[in-house]
N, C-alpha and C positions, 0 to 999 in steps of 0.2 A: 504494499498498499504506501503509494508516494505522498508527500504531503508538501506544503508550500505555505507560506506566508501569511497567505488568504486563509489557509484550514483556521491557522490558530495567530491571530493578531498580537494577541497578549501573550504570546511565548514565542516570539520570533527568534529569541536569542537561544532556545533552546538545539541540544546537539539534536540532529537529525534522526542518528541513531537509535536515541533516547524516544523518538518522538514514534517511531516506526513500532515501538513496545504496544501491542496491543492495549494491556492495561492504561498504562500511560496515556497514550492517545485518546483511550477513551475519557478518562479522567480530565485532560486539557480540554476535549470538545464539551464535557459538560461544564466546566467552570466558565469557557468561552461562550458557549449558551446564556449561562447565569448573568453573566457581565454584559452581553448584549441587550439581555431583557431589561436588566437594571438600567442600562444608559437608554434604553428605548422609553422605558415610563417615567426618567428624569427629564429628557428634553419634551417630551407630552406635556408634564407639568411646568417646568420651567420655561422653556424654550429654547435651551441650548444647556451643554454641559458648563458653558463658561458662566452664563448666568447664574445656573446652580450653586457652583464653587465660587465666584470671585464676585460679581455684580450685586448677588443678593447675599453672599455670604456673611457678610458683616452684621445682616440683619437677622438672618435665620441661624446662624450656628455661634455652637461657643456659651458662655455664661452670662446671661444677662439680667440686668434689673429689672423686675415684672411688680407689678402691684400684689403685696404681703409674701415677698420671696424671691429666687431668685430662679430662671428657666435657663436649663442647659441641652443643649442640641449638638450631635456629633455626628458624622457620616462616617460609619465603619461597616460595609456592607460583610465584610471578611469574618465579622466578629459573630462569636454566638451568644457572648452575653457583654453589659457594659454596665460600670457603676459609676458615680461620682464619688472620687474619695478626697478626703483632705484632713487638716488639724479640727474642722468644724464636726466632724464626725468620727474622730478618733482612727481615720483611714481605714474603716470596716465598709466593707463591699457590700453586705448586706443592709446598711440602713439606708442608701440612695440607689439603688438599681434602674435602670433606664429600660423604658419599654420600646423594643423595635418594632419601627416603621416596615410597611413591606418596600419600602426606598432605600433600606439599608441605613436609615438616620432613627439614630436613638435617642430618646428623649426623658429627662425627669426635672419636675419641679421641687425645689427646696425650701419650705417654708420659713420665713423668719423666725417663727419659735425653734427651729433646729439649729442657731445658732452661727449661721454662715454671714458673713461680715467683708467688707472692703478691704484689702489687706491680707486677706486669710491666704494661704496656701493650699492649692489643690491640684487633682491631677485626674487623669479617668482611667479606669481598671479596664481592658479589656480581656477577656477569654478568647485566645484565637489556636487555630491550630495550625502544626506545622507541617510542610511537605511531608515530614514523616508521619503524620497523622497524631501527633502527642499535641494535647492540649493544654495549653497552661495561660496563666494570667500573665499580662505584663501591665504596667504600670506608665503613662505616658504624659507629657505635656500636651494638652489639648491643641489640635492645628489651628483653631481658632482664639488661643488664648489672648487676650487684649494686651495683658502683661504679665511677665517674667520674671524670674530672680535667680541668680545661681548662688547656693551657699558658698562661701568662700572658704570653708573647711573640709567639707564633703566633693564638691564640686556637682551637686545634684543640683538639676533644675526644675524648678516649680512654676508652675501659674500661678498668678495671683488675683484673687476676687478685684473686681474694679468695677465702680456706680460711676466713674468719670461721664460727665456731662455729653462728652460730646460721644461718648458709645451710647449713650442714652437716647441721645438725638438720633445715631446712626438707626438704632434698634425701633425706632417708632416712623420708620420709614421717611425718614426728612433727608436721607443719605445722598440723594442727588442732588440737594442745593448745597451740602456740606463739599462736595467731592466735584462740583461743575466748577 
Protein backbone atom coordinates (compact mmCIF):
# COMPACT_ATOMS: atom_id res chain seq x y z
CA UNK A 1 0.00 0.00 0.00
CA UNK A 2 1.63 3.25 -1.11
CA UNK A 3 1.16 6.38 0.93
CA UNK A 4 1.55 10.08 0.20
CA UNK A 5 1.52 13.34 2.14
CA UNK A 6 -2.10 13.77 1.00
CA UNK A 7 -3.02 10.58 2.84
CA UNK A 8 -1.55 11.83 6.11
CA UNK A 9 -1.13 15.62 6.01
CA UNK A 10 -0.54 15.72 9.77
CA UNK A 11 2.12 13.03 9.61
CA UNK A 12 4.10 14.13 6.55
CA UNK A 13 7.25 13.92 8.68
CA UNK A 14 6.81 10.23 9.41
CA UNK A 15 9.05 7.51 8.00
CA UNK A 16 7.35 6.03 4.93
CA UNK A 17 8.19 2.46 6.03
CA UNK A 18 6.44 3.08 9.34
CA UNK A 19 3.35 4.34 7.51
CA UNK A 20 3.26 1.11 5.53
CA UNK A 21 2.63 -0.85 8.77
CA UNK A 22 -1.15 -1.52 8.73
CA UNK A 23 -1.68 -0.88 12.43
CA UNK A 24 0.19 2.44 12.34
CA UNK A 25 -1.41 3.50 9.06
CA UNK A 26 -4.91 2.74 10.39
CA UNK A 27 -4.21 4.68 13.60
CA UNK A 28 -2.88 7.67 11.65
CA UNK A 29 -5.88 7.59 9.31
CA UNK A 30 -8.23 7.61 12.30
CA UNK A 31 -6.36 10.50 13.94
CA UNK A 32 -6.28 12.40 10.66
CA UNK A 33 -10.03 11.88 10.16
CA UNK A 34 -10.69 13.13 13.69
CA UNK A 35 -8.52 16.21 13.09
CA UNK A 36 -10.23 16.95 9.77
CA UNK A 37 -13.65 16.61 11.41
CA UNK A 38 -12.61 18.93 14.27
CA UNK A 39 -11.24 21.51 11.82
CA UNK A 40 -14.43 21.28 9.72
CA UNK A 41 -16.56 22.00 12.82
CA UNK A 42 -14.30 24.90 13.85
CA UNK A 43 -14.50 26.50 10.41
CA UNK A 44 -18.29 26.04 10.34
CA UNK A 45 -18.65 27.73 13.74
CA UNK A 46 -15.92 30.39 13.57
CA UNK A 47 -15.30 31.07 9.87
CA UNK A 48 -11.66 29.95 9.88
CA UNK A 49 -9.00 28.39 12.08
CA UNK A 50 -7.32 31.81 12.23
CA UNK A 51 -10.47 33.42 13.64
CA UNK A 52 -10.90 30.57 16.14
CA UNK A 53 -7.31 30.76 17.43
CA UNK A 54 -6.23 34.34 16.98
CA UNK A 55 -8.89 36.88 16.11
CA UNK A 56 -11.33 35.58 18.73
CA UNK A 57 -8.80 33.89 20.99
CA UNK A 58 -8.39 36.73 23.45
CA UNK A 59 -12.15 36.85 23.91
CA UNK A 60 -12.74 33.14 24.09
CA UNK A 61 -9.77 31.37 25.69
CA UNK A 62 -7.76 31.54 28.87
CA UNK A 63 -8.75 32.69 32.34
CA UNK A 64 -11.10 35.65 32.29
CA UNK A 65 -12.91 37.60 34.95
CA UNK A 66 -16.66 37.07 34.82
CA UNK A 67 -19.63 38.01 36.97
CA UNK A 68 -19.25 36.17 40.27
CA UNK A 69 -15.96 34.47 39.46
CA UNK A 70 -13.59 33.42 36.70
CA UNK A 71 -14.25 31.63 33.41
CA UNK A 72 -11.55 29.37 31.95
CA UNK A 73 -11.38 27.81 28.45
CA UNK A 74 -8.62 25.83 26.75
CA UNK A 75 -8.55 24.14 23.35
CA UNK A 76 -7.01 20.72 23.97
CA UNK A 77 -8.54 18.24 21.51
CA UNK A 78 -5.89 15.59 22.28
CA UNK A 79 -6.57 15.65 26.03
CA UNK A 80 -8.83 13.11 27.70
CA UNK A 81 -9.38 15.36 30.75
CA UNK A 82 -8.56 18.89 31.83
CA UNK A 83 -8.60 20.71 35.19
CA UNK A 84 -7.65 24.17 36.38
CA UNK A 85 -5.15 23.94 39.24
CA UNK A 86 -3.29 26.50 41.31
CA UNK A 87 -2.62 28.05 44.67
CA UNK A 88 -6.34 28.78 45.05
CA UNK A 89 -7.27 25.07 45.13
CA UNK A 90 -4.11 23.48 46.51
CA UNK A 91 -3.20 22.22 42.99
CA UNK A 92 -5.97 19.62 43.35
CA UNK A 93 -7.22 18.37 39.95
CA UNK A 94 -10.52 17.23 41.45
CA UNK A 95 -11.56 20.72 42.62
CA UNK A 96 -12.06 22.47 39.24
CA UNK A 97 -12.42 19.92 36.45
CA UNK A 98 -13.31 21.26 33.01
CA UNK A 99 -16.15 20.04 30.81
CA UNK A 100 -15.17 18.89 27.32
CA UNK A 101 -17.00 20.41 24.38
CA UNK A 102 -17.45 18.63 21.05
CA UNK A 103 -14.98 21.10 19.48
CA UNK A 104 -12.12 20.08 21.80
CA UNK A 105 -12.59 23.12 24.04
CA UNK A 106 -12.56 22.45 27.78
CA UNK A 107 -14.19 24.95 30.12
CA UNK A 108 -14.94 25.56 33.78
CA UNK A 109 -16.15 28.31 36.08
CA UNK A 110 -14.41 29.16 39.36
CA UNK A 111 -16.74 31.05 41.73
CA UNK A 112 -15.26 33.92 43.74
CA UNK A 113 -16.02 31.89 46.88
CA UNK A 114 -13.34 29.38 45.81
CA UNK A 115 -10.65 31.98 46.47
CA UNK A 116 -9.04 32.63 43.06
CA UNK A 117 -7.69 36.19 43.06
CA UNK A 118 -5.72 38.37 40.64
CA UNK A 119 -2.03 37.52 40.97
CA UNK A 120 -2.60 33.88 41.98
CA UNK A 121 -0.47 31.24 40.25
CA UNK A 122 -2.26 28.62 38.16
CA UNK A 123 -1.76 26.02 35.42
CA UNK A 124 -3.90 23.65 33.41
CA UNK A 125 -3.62 19.94 34.21
CA UNK A 126 -4.15 17.79 31.12
CA UNK A 127 -4.47 14.04 30.87
CA UNK A 128 -2.86 13.02 27.57
CA UNK A 129 -2.02 9.74 25.87
CA UNK A 130 1.49 9.26 24.49
CA UNK A 131 2.22 7.58 21.17
CA UNK A 132 2.99 4.45 23.22
CA UNK A 133 -0.53 4.55 24.69
CA UNK A 134 0.52 5.68 28.16
CA UNK A 135 -1.88 8.16 29.78
CA UNK A 136 -0.22 10.72 32.02
CA UNK A 137 -0.89 14.08 33.61
CA UNK A 138 0.98 17.14 32.44
CA UNK A 139 0.68 20.54 34.09
CA UNK A 140 1.32 23.39 31.70
CA UNK A 141 0.96 27.13 31.37
CA UNK A 142 -2.22 27.76 29.39
CA UNK A 143 -1.68 28.92 25.82
CA UNK A 144 -3.79 32.03 26.40
CA UNK A 145 -2.33 33.06 29.76
CA UNK A 146 -2.38 36.86 29.93
CA UNK A 147 0.45 37.00 32.45
CA UNK A 148 3.20 34.59 33.45
CA UNK A 149 6.08 34.50 35.90
CA UNK A 150 9.13 32.33 36.38
CA UNK A 151 10.14 31.28 39.87
CA UNK A 152 13.72 32.58 40.24
CA UNK A 153 14.76 29.63 42.39
CA UNK A 154 13.18 26.64 40.62
CA UNK A 155 12.79 28.01 37.10
CA UNK A 156 9.17 26.83 37.03
CA UNK A 157 6.88 29.01 34.91
CA UNK A 158 3.34 29.77 36.12
CA UNK A 159 0.39 31.68 34.72
CA UNK A 160 -0.90 34.51 36.90
CA UNK A 161 -4.59 35.32 37.20
CA UNK A 162 -5.15 38.80 35.82
CA UNK A 163 -8.13 41.11 35.96
CA UNK A 164 -6.33 43.76 33.90
CA UNK A 165 -8.90 46.24 32.55
CA UNK A 166 -7.56 45.90 28.99
CA UNK A 167 -8.20 42.16 29.18
CA UNK A 168 -11.64 42.75 30.66
CA UNK A 169 -12.43 45.03 27.70
CA UNK A 170 -11.15 42.41 25.28
CA UNK A 171 -13.26 39.71 26.87
CA UNK A 172 -16.34 41.89 26.43
CA UNK A 173 -15.95 41.88 22.63
CA UNK A 174 -14.45 45.37 22.50
CA UNK A 175 -11.24 43.91 21.03
CA UNK A 176 -11.82 45.36 17.56
CA UNK A 177 -11.57 48.96 18.82
CA UNK A 178 -8.57 48.20 21.03
CA UNK A 179 -6.63 46.36 18.31
CA UNK A 180 -7.55 48.71 15.43
